[in-house]
Each structure stands twice: as structure tokens, then as C-alpha cells.
Wavefront OBJ file of the C-alpha trace (Angstrom):
o trace
v -62.572 67.314 -92.452
v -62.136 70.161 -89.985
v -65.518 71.924 -89.774
v -63.827 75.250 -89.125
v -61.734 74.966 -92.268
v -62.361 77.781 -94.735
v -61.567 76.963 -98.361
v -59.012 79.282 -99.902
v -59.811 81.459 -102.894
v -58.073 81.071 -106.237
v -56.225 84.111 -107.547
v -58.996 84.887 -110.037
v -61.728 84.485 -107.433
v -59.874 86.818 -105.080
v -59.290 89.423 -107.784
v -62.932 89.219 -108.887
v -64.167 89.764 -105.326
v -61.726 92.637 -104.718
v -62.769 94.287 -107.990
v -66.479 93.830 -107.198
v -66.107 95.229 -103.689
v -64.058 98.212 -104.880
v -66.572 99.026 -107.617
v -69.533 98.768 -105.243
v -67.995 100.968 -102.558
v -66.237 103.270 -105.058
v -69.419 104.000 -107.010
v -71.308 104.491 -103.768
v -69.531 107.827 -103.336
v -71.284 108.994 -106.497
v -74.578 107.576 -105.231
v -74.227 109.302 -101.849
v -73.464 112.627 -103.530
v -76.556 112.189 -105.696
v -78.654 111.367 -102.613
v -77.667 114.491 -100.666
v -78.787 116.700 -103.540
v -82.340 115.540 -102.760
v -82.153 114.881 -99.009
v -80.562 116.521 -95.955
v -77.436 114.691 -94.772
v -78.567 113.382 -91.383
v -81.954 112.153 -92.611
v -80.334 110.330 -95.531
v -77.581 108.836 -93.338
v -80.161 107.663 -90.765
v -82.460 106.027 -93.340
v -79.693 104.330 -95.321
v -77.984 102.898 -92.243
v -81.191 101.775 -90.551
v -82.273 100.059 -93.760
v -78.774 98.675 -94.305
v -78.616 97.213 -90.792
v -81.997 95.514 -91.201
v -81.105 94.100 -94.629
v -77.722 92.890 -93.321
v -79.457 91.073 -90.447
v -81.902 89.451 -92.867
v -78.953 88.451 -95.063
v -77.266 86.768 -92.103
v -80.429 84.792 -91.354
v -80.756 83.759 -95.014
v -77.131 82.564 -94.881
v -78.058 80.412 -91.893
v -75.848 82.421 -89.542
v -76.725 83.524 -86.041
v -77.047 87.196 -85.109
v -75.209 86.325 -81.847
v -77.627 88.433 -79.792
v -77.065 86.576 -76.505
v -73.330 86.495 -77.091
v -73.094 90.244 -77.783
v -75.641 91.452 -75.209
v -73.191 91.377 -72.246
v -70.834 93.519 -74.362
v -73.452 96.095 -75.311
v -71.396 99.032 -74.046
v -68.512 98.408 -76.433
v -71.000 97.618 -79.217
v -72.679 101.006 -78.695
v -69.268 102.722 -78.632
v -68.300 101.083 -81.919
v -71.684 102.077 -83.352
v -71.077 105.671 -82.271
v -67.629 105.799 -83.863
v -67.882 103.641 -86.991
v -71.501 104.380 -87.907
v -72.997 107.478 -86.293
v -69.901 109.716 -86.372
v -68.159 108.294 -89.444
v -71.195 108.181 -91.735
v -72.844 111.224 -90.196
v -69.778 113.425 -90.691
v -68.916 112.177 -94.172
v -72.514 112.577 -95.383
v -72.482 116.109 -94.003
v -69.201 116.690 -95.864
v -70.746 115.381 -99.083
v -73.654 117.805 -98.787
v -71.261 120.745 -99.182
v -68.120 119.217 -100.721
v -67.067 116.924 -103.550
v -67.458 113.152 -103.580
v -63.886 112.406 -104.682
v -62.231 114.517 -101.997
v -64.573 113.163 -99.315
v -63.723 109.589 -100.343
v -59.967 110.152 -100.192
v -60.063 111.960 -96.838
v -62.434 109.406 -95.289
v -60.051 106.632 -96.311
v -57.225 108.180 -94.299
v -58.591 105.696 -91.745
v -55.409 103.518 -91.831
v -53.402 106.564 -90.737
v -55.608 107.070 -87.663
v -55.557 103.327 -86.910
v -51.770 103.639 -86.803
v -51.900 106.600 -84.396
v -54.545 105.128 -82.083
v -52.893 101.691 -82.082
v -49.744 103.352 -80.792
v -51.566 105.448 -78.176
v -54.183 102.961 -76.952
v -52.776 99.507 -77.712
v -49.078 100.390 -77.315
v -48.278 98.564 -80.550
v -44.879 98.953 -82.164
v -45.029 100.934 -85.405
v -42.468 100.085 -88.132
v -40.495 103.005 -89.573
v -41.990 102.399 -93.040
v -45.463 103.085 -91.681
v -44.304 106.370 -90.181
v -42.951 107.410 -93.576
v -46.322 106.577 -95.133
v -48.105 108.474 -92.344
v -45.888 111.488 -92.967
v -46.752 111.391 -96.657
v -50.459 111.259 -95.813
v -50.058 114.197 -93.436
v -48.471 116.298 -96.190
v -51.389 115.394 -98.448
v -53.897 116.380 -95.755
v -52.130 119.720 -95.247
v -52.173 120.458 -98.992
v -55.893 119.674 -99.253
v -56.624 121.738 -96.134
v -54.674 124.744 -97.429
v -56.461 124.508 -100.765
v -59.777 124.141 -98.933
v -59.059 127.261 -96.903
v -58.474 129.262 -100.076
v -61.543 127.918 -101.876
v -63.915 128.135 -98.915
v -64.347 124.360 -98.652
v -62.317 123.883 -95.468
v -65.381 122.879 -93.344
v -66.152 120.023 -95.769
v -62.487 118.975 -95.661
v -62.508 118.872 -91.853
v -65.783 116.927 -91.739
v -64.493 114.237 -94.136
v -61.223 114.063 -92.227
v -63.132 113.766 -88.943
v -65.089 110.858 -90.425
v -61.854 109.032 -91.214
v -60.562 109.729 -87.711
v -63.745 108.360 -86.094
v -63.574 105.268 -88.328
v -59.936 104.674 -87.384
v -60.682 104.976 -83.660
v -63.615 102.589 -84.124
v -61.334 100.026 -85.776
v -58.928 100.192 -82.819
v -61.782 99.901 -80.290
v -63.054 96.858 -82.217
v -59.558 95.356 -82.226
v -59.271 95.876 -78.491
v -62.707 94.305 -77.944
v -61.698 91.174 -79.868
v -58.723 90.760 -77.526
v -61.210 90.044 -74.727
v -62.845 87.296 -76.787
v -63.691 86.481 -80.417
v -66.663 88.260 -81.982
v -68.456 87.264 -85.196
v -67.496 90.256 -87.414
v -70.664 90.224 -89.552
v -72.957 90.024 -86.526
v -70.965 92.781 -84.820
v -71.221 94.926 -87.968
v -74.992 94.465 -88.123
v -75.617 95.323 -84.461
v -73.213 98.260 -84.271
v -74.720 99.612 -87.503
v -78.178 99.373 -85.963
v -76.974 101.157 -82.813
v -75.335 103.924 -84.867
v -78.403 104.242 -87.103
v -80.642 104.770 -84.067
v -78.304 107.553 -82.899
v -78.466 109.187 -86.337
v -82.271 108.915 -86.333
v -82.276 110.895 -83.080
v -79.951 113.526 -84.610
v -82.122 113.779 -87.727
v -85.204 114.378 -85.568
v -83.476 117.009 -83.413
v -81.527 118.970 -86.057
v -83.764 121.167 -88.279
v -83.451 119.933 -91.857
v -85.348 120.393 -95.103
v -87.737 117.598 -96.134
v -86.576 114.791 -98.423
v -87.414 115.154 -102.106
v -88.415 111.599 -102.997
v -87.306 111.708 -106.625
v -86.387 108.610 -108.668
v -82.729 109.681 -108.363
v -82.890 109.751 -104.571
v -84.764 106.448 -104.346
v -82.205 104.779 -106.638
v -79.306 106.090 -104.538
v -81.023 105.008 -101.312
v -81.730 101.492 -102.608
v -78.123 101.208 -103.768
v -76.927 102.083 -100.265
v -79.362 99.753 -98.509
v -78.709 96.934 -100.974
v -75.356 96.324 -102.695
v -73.347 98.850 -100.674
v -74.268 97.247 -97.338
v -75.099 93.509 -97.128
v -73.380 92.365 -100.332
v -70.299 94.523 -99.776
v -69.821 93.460 -96.160
v -70.254 89.768 -96.961
v -67.564 90.120 -99.663
v -65.290 92.124 -97.345
v -65.367 89.621 -94.503
v -64.993 86.737 -96.970
v -61.794 88.369 -98.228
v -60.519 89.020 -94.706
v -61.204 85.427 -93.693
v -59.565 83.798 -96.711
v -56.785 86.132 -97.830
v -53.843 87.740 -96.114
v -54.440 91.268 -94.838
v -52.253 92.910 -97.479
v -54.178 91.518 -100.449
v -57.565 92.072 -98.824
v -56.651 95.690 -98.088
v -56.401 96.371 -101.823
v -60.082 97.230 -101.509
v -59.174 99.975 -99.029
v -56.858 101.515 -101.642
v -58.995 100.991 -104.742
v -62.244 102.292 -103.227
v -61.213 105.963 -102.793
v -59.324 105.839 -106.098
v -62.449 104.622 -107.904
v -64.588 107.079 -105.942
v -62.344 109.875 -107.212
v -62.322 108.638 -110.824
v -66.052 107.869 -111.015
v -67.042 111.195 -109.453
v -64.886 112.896 -112.095
v -66.560 110.944 -114.901
v -70.191 111.148 -113.740
v -70.334 114.309 -111.624
v -67.739 116.337 -113.499
v -65.646 117.032 -110.397
v -62.211 118.442 -111.193
v -59.778 118.879 -108.281
v -57.277 121.703 -108.571
v -53.529 121.136 -108.789
v -52.763 121.505 -105.062
v -55.750 119.407 -104.005
v -54.943 116.801 -106.662
v -51.352 116.464 -105.457
v -52.614 116.092 -101.880
v -55.003 113.322 -102.939
v -52.245 111.457 -104.802
v -49.959 111.625 -101.755
v -52.727 110.244 -99.513
v -53.463 107.395 -101.946
v -49.743 106.504 -102.084
v -49.632 106.562 -98.278
v -52.695 104.285 -98.026
v -51.012 101.848 -100.419
v -47.825 101.944 -98.344
v -49.657 101.356 -95.077
v -51.532 98.437 -96.623
v -48.341 96.893 -97.994
v -46.546 97.092 -94.632
v -49.586 95.691 -92.782
v -49.783 92.815 -95.229
v -46.085 92.051 -94.794
v -46.502 92.035 -91.006
v -49.486 89.683 -91.255
v -47.523 87.281 -93.455
v -44.605 87.297 -91.010
v -46.952 86.539 -88.096
v -48.533 83.689 -90.067
v -45.130 82.218 -90.908
v -44.021 82.411 -87.289
v -47.174 80.610 -86.150
v -46.793 77.810 -88.687
v -43.044 77.619 -88.211
l 1 2 3 4 5 6 7 8 9 10 11 12 13 14 15 16 17 18 19 20 21 22 23 24 25 26 27 28 29 30 31 32 33 34 35 36 37 38 39 40 41 42 43 44 45 46 47 48 49 50 51 52 53 54 55 56 57 58 59 60 61 62 63 64 65 66 67 68 69 70 71 72 73 74 75 76 77 78 79 80 81 82 83 84 85 86 87 88 89 90 91 92 93 94 95 96 97 98 99 100 101 102 103 104 105 106 107 108 109 110 111 112 113 114 115 116 117 118 119 120 121 122 123 124 125 126 127 128 129 130 131 132 133 134 135 136 137 138 139 140 141 142 143 144 145 146 147 148 149 150 151 152 153 154 155 156 157 158 159 160 161 162 163 164 165 166 167 168 169 170 171 172 173 174 175 176 177 178 179 180 181 182 183 184 185 186 187 188 189 190 191 192 193 194 195 196 197 198 199 200 201 202 203 204 205 206 207 208 209 210 211 212 213 214 215 216 217 218 219 220 221 222 223 224 225 226 227 228 229 230 231 232 233 234 235 236 237 238 239 240 241 242 243 244 245 246 247 248 249 250 251 252 253 254 255 256 257 258 259 260 261 262 263 264 265 266 267 268 269 270 271 272 273 274 275 276 277 278 279 280 281 282 283 284 285 286 287 288 289 290 291 292 293 294 295 296 297 298 299 300 301 302 303 304 305 306 307 308 309 310
């Protein structure tokens, strides 16, 4: 048997993992909103990511996998850059957005990431972009404009821009990661753990420098923090990379679509958030665009796979 062979997942196993991942990450938007009612955004983001990075590293060791320290050390500059973009900026900005805005809107705007991956892939990697993806990007842009206009009228425009900036930073981080893997393969879980640690250290510095109120260590905050350090980090990332390794990109990316949708629905049910008509239409357009981008990406991945095997 080929030792590098990865057993495929049955349809029900794949659907169960996608549903579990989407529920974990979708409900985490509610948990993060709960957390920032008791803690300032940068302090919470720093603690959750530092704890998450440590728990993810311990999880890797328990799985019998290497942290790849010697392998990643010569590439520390790109690792720090990814940590800045995908952890420090992305989580820092979106947690700041959550402290003043709604969980559902923050989730949807943060998950505009595929749109920014499209833009940065064109600008930095010179990749060809199919027309269907441009149509989806245009739809997302209309949705962003509608939410921004509504935010300007309601006074929530700063929170809108922060959540959108988080998605932009995440998208740029994905492209930087993609470019780094072109220079040589990188264990994605080990890379995630180390870049998360690097980003968490940056956020710790920000939390110490920026004046913030003290944390109110209530049972609600502790529960939300443990949820972030536990299921939302090591378990979720292990599931995510399992899906990426054993499914085509289109099916795996269902989690990217379902997460903001569930974040929106669960924040409505538990937190009582009710988007207005204009904002709601904008969110629907963005979710449709995310689905379209995922479908086209999945079709491209299947075509590449067929060409390789053919």
C-alpha cells in the first residue's frame, strides 16, 4: 500500500464533517459576540488565539504529527506575514467589528474572503479569472455597497468597514500562503499553528499598548473563551484540513458558504439580531456570490484533476 494514500470519505462522512465544521464555526460568531460584551476586543482576540495556537500544537503532538519547526524556521518571514494577515489583522479587525456591530453582518462580510482571493490572485499571481467568477464578484460588490449604504445611514459604517477589512486581510493571507506553497510544500496544520502563534503574539502586544477596559471574567465570558480555544480552533481546523485533503475543493468549500449563513441565522435566533431590508438584501447577494465562487472553484479543481489523471 502507498503510505501517502489518504482514504476517501463516503458521502455521509463528508456531509457529517461539513455539517459539524459549519455548526462549530457558525455558532462561534454568537460566542464571539457574547465574549466581547464582557471583554475588550483586542484582549479577547489575543487570549483566544494564543490559547488556540497552543491547543492546536498539543493536538498535533497527540496525533503523532510533527510541528515542522526546523522545516518552517528558514521561512519565518513568510510565516510572520501570514500570521499578520490571517490572524492578527483578520481576527483583530473582526473582533473589533463585533464589539460595536452585529454578529451576523460581521460573519457575512468577513466571509467575502473568496472575493478578495480572486482580486489578489489576479494582481499578485497573474491567474486567469473565469467570467463566471467576475459575475459572482460583481454580485458581492453590490451586496457590499448595499450594506455600506445602510451602515452609513444607521451609524454602523465603522463596524461594516472593520469586518470588510478582516475579510480583505484574510483573502490576502490566503494568496500569500498559496504563493509560499509554490516554493515548496508546507504542512497546512503546522503552518496554521505557527502563524496563529505569531499573530497571537502581535495581538498580545496590541492589547498591552491600546488602552482597554479590564475583562469581566463571568461564566458567560469563560464559556465563550473555552469554546474558541477548544472546538472552534483545534477540532475545526483538523476537520477543515481533512476535508481539503480528501474532497474536491468545491465540496469542501461548502463550509465557507454555510458558516456565515449559520452565523447569521444563529445570531438571529439567540441574540435577536434583525437586519433591515437593505442590509438583508446585501447579505443575500454576498451569500449567493460566495456560493457561485465556490462552485466555479470546485469545477476548476475537478477539471485540473481530470487533466492530471487523463
